C-alpha positions in Angstrom: -10.3 47.9 -45.9 -7.4 46.2 -43.9 -8.3 42.9 -42.1 -9.0 44.0 -37.8 -6.4 42.9 -35.8 -7.8 40.7 -32.5 -5.7 41.2 -29.5 -6.4 38.6 -26.9 -6.1 40.3 -23.4 -6.6 37.2 -21.6 -5.8 37.7 -17.8 -4.7 34.4 -15.9 -6.9 33.9 -12.7 -4.9 34.0 -9.6 -4.7 30.8 -7.8 -6.6 30.5 -4.7 -4.6 30.2 -1.3 -4.6 27.0 0.2 -6.8 26.5 3.4 -5.1 26.8 6.8 -4.9 23.0 7.8 -3.1 22.5 4.0 -0.4 25.2 4.8 0.1 23.7 8.2 -0.1 20.3 7.1 2.7 21.1 4.3 4.6 23.3 7.1 4.8 20.1 9.4 5.5 17.8 6.9 8.4 19.9 5.6 10.0 19.5 8.9 9.4 15.9 9.4 10.8 15.4 6.0 14.4 17.0 6.9 14.1 15.1 10.2 14.0 11.4 8.8 16.3 12.6 6.5 18.8 13.2 9.1 17.7 10.2 10.7 18.5 8.0 7.8 21.8 9.9 6.9 23.0 9.5 10.5 21.7 6.0 10.9 23.2 5.0 7.7 26.6 6.1 8.6 26.8 4.6 12.3 26.0 1.5 10.8 28.6 1.6 8.1 31.0 2.3 10.8 29.5 -0.6 13.1 29.9 -3.0 10.3 33.3 -2.0 8.8 34.5 -3.0 12.1 33.6 -6.6 11.7 35.2 -6.6 8.3 38.3 -4.7 9.0 38.5 -4.4 12.6 39.7 -1.0 13.5 38.4 -0.1 16.8 39.9 -2.1 19.1 37.5 -2.7 22.1 35.3 0.1 21.3 32.8 -2.0 19.8 31.9 -5.3 21.5 29.1 -8.0 21.3 27.7 -10.1 24.2 25.1 -12.2 25.9 22.5 -8.9 25.7 23.6 -7.3 22.7 26.0 -4.7 21.1 28.0 -2.6 23.3 29.6 0.7 21.9 32.1 2.4 24.6 33.6 5.7 23.6 37.1 6.9 24.8 38.1 10.2 25.6 42.0 10.6 25.3 42.6 13.7 26.9 41.0 12.4 30.2 43.8 9.8 31.0 41.5 7.5 32.1 42.6 3.8 31.2 39.5 2.0 29.6 37.5 -0.3 31.8 37.7 -4.1 30.9 34.7 -5.5 28.7 31.8 -6.9 30.7 32.0 -10.6 31.0 30.9 -12.4 27.8 31.7 -9.5 26.0 34.3 -9.9 22.9 35.5 -7.4 20.5 35.2 -7.9 16.5 39.5 -8.0 16.6 39.7 -11.0 18.8 36.7 -13.0 17.0 37.6 -15.6 14.6 37.5 -14.0 11.1 34.3 -16.7 10.1 32.6 -15.4 13.4 33.6 -12.0 12.7 32.4 -12.2 8.9 29.3 -13.8 10.0 27.8 -10.8 11.6 28.5 -9.1 8.5 25.1 -10.3 7.0 23.1 -10.1 10.5 23.9 -6.6 10.6 22.9 -5.6 7.7 19.7 -7.7 7.9 19.1 -5.1 10.9 20.1 -2.2 9.6 18.9 -1.9 6.1 15.1 -2.1 7.2 15.7 0.7 9.9 17.3 3.0 7.2 15.0 1.9 4.6 12.2 2.9 7.2 13.5 6.5 7.8 13.8 6.9 4.0 10.4 5.8 3.3 9.0 8.2 5.7 11.1 11.1 4.5 9.5 10.6 1.0 6.1 10.3 2.5 6.3 13.5 4.3 8.1 15.2 1.2 5.0 14.1 -0.5 2.9 15.6 2.1 5.0 18.8 1.9 4.0 19.2 -1.6 0.4 19.1 -1.4 0.2 15.3 -2.5 -1.7 13.2 -0.2 -3.8 10.4 -1.6 -1.8 9.6 -4.6 -0.1 6.3 -5.6 3.4 7.2 -4.3 1.9 7.8 -1.0 0.4 4.3 -0.9 3.9 2.9 -1.9 6.1 4.4 0.7 3.2 3.3 3.4 3.8 -0.2 2.0 7.4 0.1 2.4 7.1 1.5 5.9 4.9 -1.2 6.7 7.1 -3.8 4.9 10.1 -2.1 6.7 8.4 -2.4 10.3 7.8 -6.1 9.7 11.3 -7.2 8.8 12.3 -5.1 12.1 10.4 -7.5 14.3 11.7 -10.6 12.7 15.3 -9.4 12.0 16.7 -10.2 15.6 14.9 -14.0 15.3 15.8 -14.5 11.8 19.7 -13.3 12.7 19.9 -15.4 15.8 18.9 -18.3 13.6 21.4 -18.1 11.3 24.2 -17.8 13.9 22.9 -20.4 15.6 22.9 -22.9 12.9 26.6 -22.0 12.5 27.1 -22.2 16.5 28.4 -18.4 16.1 26.2 -16.8 18.1 27.2 -14.5 20.4 24.3 -12.0 21.3 21.2 -13.7 23.0 19.2 -11.0 23.3 17.3 -11.6 20.1 13.7 -12.0 21.7 12.5 -8.2 22.0 9.3 -7.0 23.8 8.8 -4.2 21.4 9.3 -7.0 18.0 5.2 -8.1 18.3 4.4 -4.3 18.5 6.6 -3.8 15.6 4.9 -6.8 13.7 1.4 -5.7 14.4 2.0 -2.0 13.2 3.9 -3.0 10.5 0.9 -5.2 9.5 -1.6 -2.5 9.9 0.1 0.3 7.9 0.7 -2.0 5.1 -3.2 -2.7 5.1 -3.8 0.9 5.3 -1.8 1.3 2.5 -3.4 -1.4 0.4 -6.8 0.0 0.9 -5.2 3.7 0.0 -4.1 2.0 -3.3 -7.5 0.3 -3.9 -9.4 3.4 -3.3 -7.0 5.2 -5.7 -7.6 2.5 -8.5 -11.7 2.6 -8.2 -11.6 6.3 -8.2 -9.8 6.5 -11.4 -12.2 3.6 -13.0 -15.1 5.7 -11.9 -13.2 8.7 -13.6 -12.9 6.5 -16.5 -16.7 5.8 -16.9 -17.7 9.7 -16.4 
């Protein structure tokens, strides 16, 4: 008598459809992920163009600094309109001494890098939401970066002005911004929320180990 052959006809159970709220969250998060990706790339390119002009001046008077901050002027060559002179107190990188020009580079990076990281961290956070990942460690890590970036953004104008003033090379005197306090408080709140999320995740994992 030959042994009987056992055939397994196991059928995979279909995965249940996600609830409507989760589908909506993933859809909106996908759009925000793309938005923050475009903002990060666009801001990174613009910052690189501006900072490069302080290293190797190429834009003439299109980029300048003055007492109230930076100024960007766009020329239209085919309009045949002569450019207006710079406002009083403004100077372009091409007319700055090389020491003053190069001193602006780390200050520009100090202001630009946190904003880029803010957009990039938000892109990563909403990318996780778009995948349905909500309370993982990566979410808390991304939120921490968002909070830290906001804090640095709030302090960057003051830090940059202090650095340039110590070298007697400061041009931009608009270092005290009304939004800095809001960014500082919001950054601290977001960072603490991320810490709470991470702590809750760790406590949940510890409880699973004892079950």
